[in-house]
Residue frames as qw, qx, qy, qz and C-alpha x, y, z in Angstrom:
[[0.331, -0.555, 0.241, 0.724, 5.68, 0.86, -27.12],
 [0.581, 0.755, 0.062, -0.298, 5.20, 2.72, -30.36],
 [0.698, -0.102, 0.491, 0.512, 7.30, 1.57, -33.32],
 [0.428, 0.875, 0.201, -0.104, 6.56, 4.66, -35.48],
 [0.165, -0.802, 0.440, 0.367, 10.31, 5.42, -35.66],
 [0.599, -0.072, 0.726, 0.330, 10.72, 2.48, -37.99],
 [0.501, 0.720, 0.469, 0.106, 8.86, 4.35, -40.77],
 [0.424, 0.086, 0.216, 0.875, 10.52, 6.72, -43.22],
 [0.119, 0.776, 0.338, -0.520, 9.32, 10.30, -43.16],
 [0.463, 0.268, 0.510, 0.674, 8.92, 11.90, -46.56],
 [0.129, 0.482, 0.034, -0.866, 8.38, 15.39, -47.89],
 [0.607, 0.509, 0.604, -0.085, 5.50, 14.95, -50.33],
 [0.324, 0.863, -0.162, -0.351, 7.08, 17.51, -52.62],
 [0.142, -0.535, 0.801, 0.228, 9.84, 14.83, -53.26],
 [0.624, 0.190, 0.754, -0.075, 7.33, 12.24, -54.48],
 [0.299, 0.138, 0.701, 0.632, 6.60, 11.56, -58.11],
 [0.206, -0.058, -0.211, -0.954, 4.19, 13.78, -60.11],
 [0.514, -0.360, -0.671, -0.395, 1.26, 11.38, -59.86],
 [0.501, -0.420, -0.648, 0.390, 1.54, 11.15, -56.06],
 [0.128, -0.168, -0.198, 0.957, 1.81, 14.86, -55.69],
 [0.330, -0.173, -0.385, -0.844, -1.27, 15.39, -57.77],
 [0.584, -0.408, -0.682, -0.165, -3.19, 12.91, -55.52],
 [0.530, -0.426, -0.513, 0.524, -1.90, 14.08, -52.10],
 [0.099, 0.831, 0.228, 0.498, -1.80, 17.78, -53.08],
 [0.607, -0.391, -0.346, 0.599, 0.76, 18.78, -50.42],
 [0.230, -0.264, -0.084, 0.933, 0.54, 22.40, -49.32],
 [0.085, -0.388, -0.511, -0.763, -2.53, 23.21, -51.30],
 [0.256, 0.034, 0.404, -0.877, -5.31, 25.24, -49.79],
 [0.227, -0.336, -0.841, -0.358, -8.72, 23.61, -49.57],
 [0.356, -0.314, 0.115, -0.873, -12.05, 24.87, -48.15],
 [0.060, 0.168, 0.935, -0.305, -14.17, 23.14, -45.51],
 [0.014, -0.593, -0.774, -0.222, -17.94, 23.10, -45.57],
 [0.171, -0.838, -0.322, 0.406, -18.00, 26.56, -43.81],
 [0.480, 0.846, 0.071, 0.220, -15.73, 28.05, -46.50],
 [0.411, -0.836, 0.346, 0.117, -12.69, 28.26, -44.30],
 [0.698, 0.589, -0.403, 0.056, -9.38, 27.57, -46.03],
 [0.739, -0.548, 0.391, 0.025, -6.83, 25.02, -44.70],
 [0.325, 0.691, -0.621, -0.176, -3.41, 23.98, -46.01],
 [0.979, 0.026, -0.167, -0.116, -3.09, 20.25, -46.74],
 [0.717, -0.575, 0.354, 0.174, -0.27, 18.33, -44.97],
 [0.452, 0.747, -0.478, -0.100, 3.21, 18.09, -46.59],
 [0.030, 0.489, -0.856, 0.166, 4.98, 15.49, -44.42],
 [0.898, -0.027, -0.187, -0.396, 3.97, 11.78, -44.61],
 [0.551, -0.374, 0.746, -0.012, 5.05, 8.42, -43.23],
 [0.576, 0.368, -0.595, -0.423, 5.89, 6.05, -46.04],
 [0.768, -0.173, 0.556, -0.267, 4.53, 2.55, -45.46],
 [0.141, 0.471, -0.740, -0.459, 6.46, 0.19, -47.73],
 [0.351, -0.040, -0.898, -0.262, 4.34, -3.00, -47.41],
 [0.670, -0.457, -0.321, -0.489, 1.29, -4.43, -45.94],
 [0.785, -0.183, -0.486, 0.338, 3.45, -6.34, -43.50],
 [0.322, 0.144, -0.291, 0.890, 4.99, -3.11, -42.22],
 [0.398, -0.394, -0.109, -0.821, 1.51, -1.63, -41.72],
 [0.824, -0.357, -0.398, -0.187, 0.46, -4.72, -39.73],
 [0.755, -0.134, -0.425, 0.482, 3.60, -4.75, -37.62],
 [0.216, 0.269, -0.209, 0.915, 3.86, -1.05, -36.74],
 [0.309, -0.680, -0.643, 0.172, 1.96, 0.14, -33.62],
 [0.110, 0.612, 0.020, 0.783, 1.11, 3.79, -33.16],
 [0.457, -0.488, 0.356, -0.653, -0.36, 3.20, -29.67],
 [0.280, -0.248, 0.904, -0.209, -0.57, 0.09, -27.42],
 [0.522, 0.332, 0.749, -0.238, -4.00, -0.93, -28.85],
 [0.565, 0.759, 0.150, -0.285, -3.80, 0.59, -32.37],
 [0.654, -0.091, 0.517, 0.545, -1.82, -0.61, -35.26],
 [0.012, 0.427, -0.319, -0.846, -0.96, 1.50, -38.30],
 [0.027, 0.175, 0.867, 0.467, -2.96, -0.81, -40.53],
 [0.023, 0.634, 0.721, -0.278, -6.20, 0.32, -38.85],
 [0.028, 0.727, 0.105, -0.678, -5.62, 3.90, -40.12],
 [0.056, 0.449, -0.571, -0.685, -4.91, 3.14, -43.76],
 [0.366, 0.304, 0.877, 0.064, -7.70, 0.71, -44.72],
 [0.227, 0.339, -0.196, -0.892, -9.37, 2.18, -47.90],
 [0.653, 0.441, 0.573, -0.226, -12.32, 1.44, -50.12],
 [0.587, 0.329, 0.534, 0.513, -12.51, 1.58, -53.93],
 [0.128, 0.954, 0.263, 0.065, -13.38, 5.22, -53.81],
 [0.427, -0.760, 0.267, 0.411, -9.77, 6.03, -52.96],
 [0.397, 0.762, -0.409, -0.309, -7.32, 6.91, -55.70],
 [0.976, 0.148, -0.158, -0.007, -6.04, 3.68, -57.26],
 [0.498, 0.523, -0.511, 0.467, -2.33, 4.58, -56.61],
 [0.256, -0.486, 0.539, -0.639, -3.12, 4.92, -52.91],
 [0.919, -0.162, 0.121, -0.339, -4.54, 1.41, -52.76],
 [0.876, 0.296, -0.289, 0.246, -1.07, 0.14, -53.57],
 [0.639, -0.682, 0.135, 0.328, 2.18, 0.03, -51.51],
 [0.283, -0.133, -0.518, 0.796, 4.18, 2.00, -50.73],
 [0.155, -0.801, -0.527, -0.236, 1.38, 3.96, -49.04],
 [0.247, 0.254, -0.254, 0.900, 1.49, 7.37, -47.40],
 [0.408, -0.730, -0.548, -0.014, -0.24, 8.77, -44.32],
 [0.017, 0.826, -0.140, 0.546, 0.11, 12.26, -42.76],
 [0.428, 0.198, -0.693, 0.545, 2.46, 12.34, -39.73],
 [0.344, -0.300, 0.326, -0.828, -0.25, 13.72, -37.51],
 [0.787, -0.173, -0.499, -0.319, -1.92, 10.29, -37.40],
 [0.527, -0.019, -0.713, 0.463, 0.21, 9.56, -34.33],
 [0.183, -0.103, 0.375, -0.903, -1.74, 12.35, -32.47],
 [0.719, -0.105, -0.293, -0.621, -4.99, 10.60, -33.50],
 [0.726, -0.021, -0.682, 0.082, -3.72, 7.34, -32.21],
 [0.182, 0.091, -0.623, 0.755, -2.78, 8.91, -28.82],
 [0.428, -0.080, 0.153, -0.887, -6.27, 10.33, -28.41],
 [0.779, -0.045, -0.444, -0.441, -7.99, 7.12, -29.52],
 [0.533, 0.049, -0.766, 0.355, -5.99, 5.22, -26.90],
 [0.088, -0.029, 0.496, -0.863, -7.36, 7.58, -24.22],
 [0.629, -0.006, -0.154, -0.762, -10.83, 7.18, -25.67],
 [0.714, 0.015, -0.688, -0.130, -10.55, 3.36, -25.56],
 [0.294, -0.011, -0.747, 0.597, -9.51, 3.45, -21.85],
 [0.316, 0.004, 0.276, -0.908, -12.46, 5.80, -21.02],
 [0.699, 0.051, -0.364, -0.613, -14.86, 3.51, -22.99],
 [0.560, -0.327, 0.708, -0.279, -13.56, 0.42, -21.26],
 [0.831, 0.251, 0.494, -0.054, -13.69, -1.60, -24.48],
 [0.513, -0.033, 0.550, 0.658, -12.01, -2.21, -27.82],
 [0.303, 0.726, 0.062, -0.614, -12.49, 0.46, -30.50],
 [0.613, 0.190, 0.661, 0.389, -12.92, -0.52, -34.12],
 [0.118, 0.555, -0.205, -0.798, -12.27, 2.02, -36.90],
 [0.741, 0.509, 0.355, -0.257, -14.34, 1.63, -40.00],
 [0.641, 0.159, 0.478, 0.579, -12.85, 0.74, -43.37],
 [0.210, 0.570, 0.289, 0.740, -12.06, 4.13, -45.02],
 [0.407, -0.831, -0.372, -0.071, -12.74, 5.57, -41.55],
 [0.535, -0.627, 0.023, 0.566, -9.34, 7.21, -40.83],
 [0.154, -0.496, 0.355, 0.777, -7.09, 8.72, -43.52],
 [0.583, 0.637, 0.497, 0.088, -8.77, 9.72, -46.74],
 [0.447, -0.066, 0.270, 0.850, -6.75, 11.58, -49.35],
 [0.236, 0.516, 0.093, -0.818, -8.03, 14.81, -50.91],
 [0.308, 0.241, -0.667, -0.635, -8.44, 12.78, -54.09],
 [0.147, 0.199, 0.950, -0.192, -10.94, 10.36, -52.51],
 [0.080, -0.413, -0.650, -0.633, -14.28, 10.45, -54.32],
 [0.348, -0.750, -0.562, 0.030, -16.01, 11.51, -51.04],
 [0.449, -0.431, -0.144, 0.769, -13.58, 14.32, -50.35],
 [0.224, 0.773, 0.392, 0.445, -15.57, 17.32, -51.78],
 [0.153, -0.918, 0.119, -0.346, -14.62, 19.61, -48.87],
 [0.240, 0.481, -0.689, 0.486, -11.69, 19.72, -46.41],
 [0.808, -0.516, -0.109, -0.261, -12.21, 17.30, -43.54],
 [0.371, -0.726, 0.570, -0.099, -9.78, 16.25, -40.80],
 [0.942, 0.070, 0.323, 0.054, -9.70, 12.82, -42.45],
 [0.644, 0.720, -0.104, 0.237, -7.33, 14.44, -45.05],
 [0.034, -0.784, 0.508, -0.355, -4.91, 15.36, -42.24],
 [0.625, 0.050, -0.763, 0.156, -5.10, 11.89, -40.67],
 [0.001, 0.133, -0.566, 0.814, -6.67, 13.40, -37.59],
 [0.667, -0.036, 0.151, -0.729, -10.24, 12.00, -37.63],
 [0.036, 0.059, -0.997, -0.027, -11.61, 8.49, -37.19],
 [0.694, -0.137, -0.176, -0.685, -15.05, 6.97, -37.83],
 [0.111, -0.166, 0.932, -0.304, -15.69, 4.22, -35.20],
 [0.612, -0.092, -0.474, -0.627, -18.41, 1.69, -36.00],
 [0.833, -0.314, -0.452, -0.060, -18.05, -0.68, -33.10],
 [0.093, -0.637, 0.549, -0.533, -17.02, -0.37, -29.50],
 [0.407, -0.141, 0.840, -0.330, -16.65, -3.73, -27.71],
 [0.249, 0.291, 0.912, 0.148, -19.70, -5.73, -28.75],
 [0.226, 0.717, 0.432, -0.498, -21.80, -2.68, -29.44],
 [0.377, 0.335, 0.535, 0.677, -22.52, -1.81, -33.06],
 [0.036, -0.390, -0.205, 0.897, -23.08, 1.96, -33.26],
 [0.011, -0.327, -0.723, -0.608, -26.46, 2.07, -35.00],
 [0.263, -0.741, -0.616, -0.039, -28.67, 3.66, -32.42],
 [0.015, -0.840, 0.005, -0.542, -29.13, 7.14, -31.11],
 [0.723, -0.682, 0.049, -0.094, -28.55, 5.98, -27.54],
 [0.886, -0.138, 0.122, 0.427, -25.28, 4.26, -28.28],
 [0.531, 0.511, 0.075, 0.671, -23.85, 7.06, -30.34],
 [0.221, -0.847, 0.008, -0.484, -24.82, 9.73, -27.84],
 [0.836, -0.540, 0.044, 0.085, -23.32, 7.60, -25.02],
 [0.808, -0.052, 0.143, 0.569, -19.92, 7.28, -26.68],
 [0.282, 0.724, 0.098, 0.623, -19.92, 10.88, -27.97],
 [0.461, -0.853, 0.036, -0.243, -20.21, 12.03, -24.41],
 [0.861, -0.400, 0.133, 0.283, -17.38, 9.87, -23.40],
 [0.665, 0.358, 0.155, 0.637, -15.18, 11.13, -26.22],
 [0.005, 0.835, 0.070, 0.545, -15.93, 14.75, -25.28],
 [0.662, -0.743, 0.070, -0.071, -14.98, 14.06, -21.74],
 [0.877, 0.003, 0.036, 0.479, -11.62, 12.69, -22.79],
 [0.445, -0.214, 0.103, 0.863, -10.43, 16.05, -24.03],
 [0.242, 0.775, 0.210, -0.545, -11.63, 19.46, -25.28],
 [0.033, -0.476, 0.618, 0.625, -9.49, 18.85, -28.31],
 [0.150, 0.203, 0.938, 0.236, -11.99, 16.16, -29.59],
 [0.474, 0.219, 0.006, -0.852, -15.02, 17.18, -31.61],
 [0.316, 0.168, 0.933, 0.035, -17.79, 14.69, -32.43],
 [0.281, -0.135, -0.488, -0.815, -20.74, 14.64, -34.76],
 [0.477, 0.001, 0.525, -0.705, -24.16, 14.60, -33.16],
 [0.354, 0.229, 0.905, 0.061, -26.64, 11.89, -33.97],
 [0.425, 0.627, 0.154, -0.635, -28.65, 12.64, -37.08],
 [0.735, 0.352, 0.553, 0.173, -29.13, 12.03, -40.74],
 [0.324, 0.937, -0.042, -0.127, -27.59, 15.10, -42.38],
 [0.882, 0.210, 0.003, 0.422, -24.45, 14.05, -44.34],
 [0.446, 0.474, -0.188, 0.735, -21.37, 15.84, -43.08],
 [0.245, -0.582, 0.203, -0.748, -23.16, 17.39, -40.13],
 [0.754, -0.345, 0.361, -0.427, -24.37, 14.28, -38.25],
 [0.236, 0.283, -0.926, -0.084, -23.67, 10.62, -37.94],
 [0.782, -0.173, 0.124, -0.586, -26.26, 7.83, -37.56],
 [0.977, 0.078, -0.195, -0.042, -24.07, 4.76, -37.91],
 [0.715, 0.161, -0.315, 0.602, -20.70, 5.59, -36.27],
 [0.379, -0.860, -0.091, 0.330, -18.96, 7.85, -33.75],
 [0.557, 0.678, -0.021, 0.478, -16.81, 10.53, -35.44],
 [0.577, -0.694, -0.034, 0.429, -13.78, 11.64, -33.49],
 [0.483, 0.752, 0.111, 0.435, -12.17, 14.74, -34.94],
 [0.597, -0.476, -0.114, 0.636, -9.07, 16.62, -33.82],
 [0.174, 0.932, -0.011, -0.316, -9.21, 19.35, -36.44],
 [0.700, 0.691, -0.103, 0.147, -6.64, 20.31, -39.03],
 [0.591, -0.703, 0.344, 0.192, -3.38, 19.36, -37.23],
 [0.703, 0.634, -0.292, 0.138, -0.19, 19.48, -39.21],
 [0.783, -0.547, 0.210, 0.209, 2.72, 17.63, -37.50],
 [0.411, 0.803, -0.421, 0.091, 6.29, 18.64, -38.51],
 [0.941, -0.175, -0.187, 0.221, 8.65, 15.74, -37.65],
 [0.447, -0.831, 0.183, 0.276, 11.72, 16.76, -35.65],
 [0.650, -0.167, 0.492, 0.554, 14.06, 15.53, -38.38],
 [0.411, 0.713, 0.432, 0.368, 12.54, 18.01, -40.86],
 [0.287, -0.334, -0.027, 0.897, 14.14, 21.38, -41.53],
 [0.311, 0.770, 0.550, -0.094, 11.59, 23.95, -42.66],
 [0.128, -0.690, 0.198, 0.684, 14.05, 26.24, -44.30],
 [0.256, 0.071, 0.786, 0.558, 13.39, 24.55, -47.68],
 [0.413, 0.444, 0.113, -0.787, 11.11, 26.59, -49.89],
 [0.393, 0.197, 0.848, 0.296, 9.01, 25.16, -52.68],
 [0.182, -0.042, -0.411, -0.892, 7.14, 26.46, -55.68],
 [0.623, 0.095, 0.358, -0.689, 3.33, 26.38, -55.28],
 [0.525, 0.066, 0.848, 0.035, 1.85, 23.15, -56.35],
 [0.554, 0.692, 0.350, -0.303, -0.22, 24.78, -58.97],
 [0.266, 0.853, -0.355, -0.277, 2.83, 25.79, -60.95],
 [0.276, -0.425, 0.851, 0.140, 4.28, 22.31, -61.09],
 [0.519, 0.138, -0.674, -0.506, 3.50, 19.63, -63.72],
 [0.728, -0.271, 0.336, -0.533, 0.95, 17.25, -62.38],
 [0.954, 0.060, 0.293, 0.028, 2.05, 14.18, -64.38],
 [0.546, -0.349, 0.532, 0.545, 5.27, 13.10, -66.00],
 [0.469, 0.459, 0.619, 0.432, 3.65, 13.16, -69.44],
 [0.077, 0.976, 0.200, -0.034, 2.80, 16.88, -69.00],
 [0.373, -0.742, 0.366, 0.419, 6.55, 17.59, -68.40],
 [0.556, 0.000, 0.663, 0.501, 7.44, 15.60, -71.48],
 [0.358, 0.757, 0.500, 0.218, 5.01, 17.57, -73.54],
 [0.101, -0.978, 0.020, 0.184, 6.50, 20.81, -72.34],
 [0.486, -0.476, 0.547, 0.487, 9.99, 19.68, -73.25],
 [0.528, 0.304, 0.675, 0.417, 8.88, 18.55, -76.69],
 [0.239, 0.909, 0.333, 0.073, 7.20, 21.89, -77.41],
 [0.236, -0.906, 0.201, 0.289, 10.38, 23.69, -76.44],
 [0.665, -0.154, 0.554, 0.476, 12.59, 21.62, -78.74],
 [0.215, 0.618, -0.275, -0.704, 13.56, 23.57, -81.98],
 [0.869, 0.414, 0.236, -0.135, 12.54, 22.17, -85.29],
 [0.652, -0.260, 0.469, 0.536, 15.57, 20.76, -87.19],
 [0.162, 0.643, -0.292, -0.689, 16.76, 22.75, -90.07],
 [0.235, 0.281, -0.758, -0.540, 15.67, 21.58, -93.50],
 [0.103, 0.233, 0.964, -0.080, 12.79, 19.43, -92.27],
 [0.392, 0.031, -0.208, -0.895, 9.48, 19.99, -93.97],
 [0.510, 0.179, 0.742, -0.396, 6.07, 18.40, -93.23],
 [0.069, 0.106, -0.723, -0.680, 5.14, 16.80, -96.54],
 [0.086, 0.448, 0.888, -0.060, 1.62, 15.86, -95.49]]
């Protein structure tokens, strides 16, 4: 049984300046084909490593598997509390179906699920930024390093649902995969039922990115005290 209800849902516009600048909620980004997509705004807040370990999104998938990051991720997102788009629970559902069809355990690579738009490899929009893609490096005892293995499990994934897209075997970065199976649900934005969408926000571009920028703005607006003279 899923325990996702234990996690707090947050509107990323309510987070501090640094986190907003990293997560870029509501911003438009282009994919490799030049198509524009709006980044997610609603996230689950993961307070601790223990909470990530204890929370299950599906019978065989824990939340911790979707938030493992490498050193290319923004330093703030390597610390707790951590944030992951709410659509990750859709990814977990499809991975559970894929696991059943494959008849073996499914292992997500480190940095193979959610990657923020500030990750050093995030040059274009990918479903990883929405929490709706997973890179799988091992299925049961099989390490996915051969054309035969990747094509076998790609076919199984595509048979699970037409909602799933995979990368064909090959060596072109971003277009193929030669050491993992890539399962991609596209740019899904999930609006939790407890959220009311009548709240409007200023575009991200018009908001200060960091607290020190806001302090600078306030300091510039402060009038010079009467009678003070710069003697230098």
